[in-house]
N, C-alpha and C positions, 0 to 999 in steps of 0.2 A: 735412265731416266733418275733424275734427280728427287732430292727431299722436294722442294717447289711443287712438281705436280703432284707428287702422291700425298703431300699435307694438305693440299689444294681442295684436293676428293672427298679426303676426309674429312676436312670443317678445322683442321686444325692449326692454331696458331704459336708460332713462338716468340717468344720475346725475353727480354733479363728484367727481372723483379725492379733495375735501375729506369729502364724507362717506362713501363708501367707504371709508378710511382710517379717518373716527373710530366708524363702525357695527366694523367689524371689531375693532376698539380694544375696544372695548365690550361686545362680546361672546366675547371669550377673554380676561379678563384672570384672568390665576395669583397668586392671592395667596399671599402667603409669610404662614406661619402666626410670629408672635410674641407669644405669648401670657402673661401677666409675674406675672396673680395670677387673682382670681375669674370678671372677665371673660371671662376666656380660655375658661371652661365656657361661658358665655354663646356665645362664637365658636363650640365646635365643637356646642355645639347648633343654629346655625344651620346648621350643613350637614348636620346629620339628615335622616330622611327627614321628620321633621315640618314644615320648613320648604324642605328642599329648594336650597341658593345653586346647584345645578347650573342649577336654570330660565336662568340669568343665565352662563354659560357658565364656574362657577366648579368644576370635578368635584371637585379635590381641593388641599385644602391643599398647598403646594409646600416642602420645607425650607432647600430650596437659593437663595440671592439669585439666583443666576446663571440661571436659572428661573423666576422671577416678576418682576411691574412693578407689584404692588400689594402695599404693607406695611399690616397689620393690627396697631396698638399694642394691647394689651389689655392694660390692665391698669398699678401703676404703673411708676415707670422711677425707678432708683437712681442714684446720682451713677458710683458704678462700674460700671453696665449701660450709661449713655449714649454712652460711646468706641464699644462693641461697636454699637449700634444704629447709629450713627456709619456705622462701618466696614461693615455689612451693607450699609447703604442706597446707601453709595458702589460697591457689589461688584455690585447689582443694574443692571441695562441700562435704557436711555434707549426707550423714555419709563417713567416710575415714580411712582406715586402711593404718599400714604400717607392712612390712616384713624386718627385717635385715638379708639380706641374704648372709653367711658367718663368720669368724671370725675378717674379720678386721670390716665391719660394726658393728658388735654385740660391742666386745672389744677393739677394736684397733692391736686386728691379733699381730704379733711380730713389728709392729710400733710402740715404746711403745718410743716416742718421742715429741718434742711439738707442731710439724704442723702436727698431724692427730689426729683426737678427736677421744679419749677411751670410742668407743661405742657411735653410731651415739643416742640414748637414750638420751642423751644430748640437741641434737638439734630439734628430735620430740618423742613422744609419741610411743612405738615400740607396737606392739598386739604379734608377733612371732617372735621368734627366729631359723634364720639354724645354727646349727654351720657347719663346717669344712672349710676346706683351698685347693682349690676353694669345695663346697659341691656339691656334683654330682645333675642333673638333678630329680633323684627324691627325692632326698631328699627336695626342690623347692616343687615339688609337696606333699609331705608329711607335707609341712609348709601351702602350701594354702590348703590342707584339716583339718588340724589343725583350722586355720584360719577361714571357713565355719562350722565348730563343734562350734568353738566359737560364732557366730553369730547367729547360731541355738541356741544360747541358751539368748538372749538378751531379756530383758523384756521391754514392751512397757513405766515403769517410766523410765528406763534408756535412750530412743529417746528423741534427742534434738528438 
């Protein structure tokens, strides 16, 4: 008789601290809304009953950076908005993650001019890029699941 059979009868769960913390981080991510253009409509649709991002522990979008650990940048970022984006990112507590949603946030999209930032990664570090103009709510959910897989693979030595 192995440990699995004995532990199951006693109600004992064995895991590592690393796995437990990463599991809790993935199941309790609170996104901060940062909708700047048409991608924001798709981000709001992903929160609706049809797609239900509550399944992933994201009950509601937070308006305060101090209460969120995931920034979803949805839309184009102008040069005037870039310092505000950076300030909000700096106000978020560690650990924090960023998703660039849409072509405009990822690489500037069709706006190849001086007024639009050619990729939000010039301002803040990006963990997951979601392609599309605008990307569907399913794409955002796939991006969140991709971020969850990245967080689950984090090691204790990488924690701040």
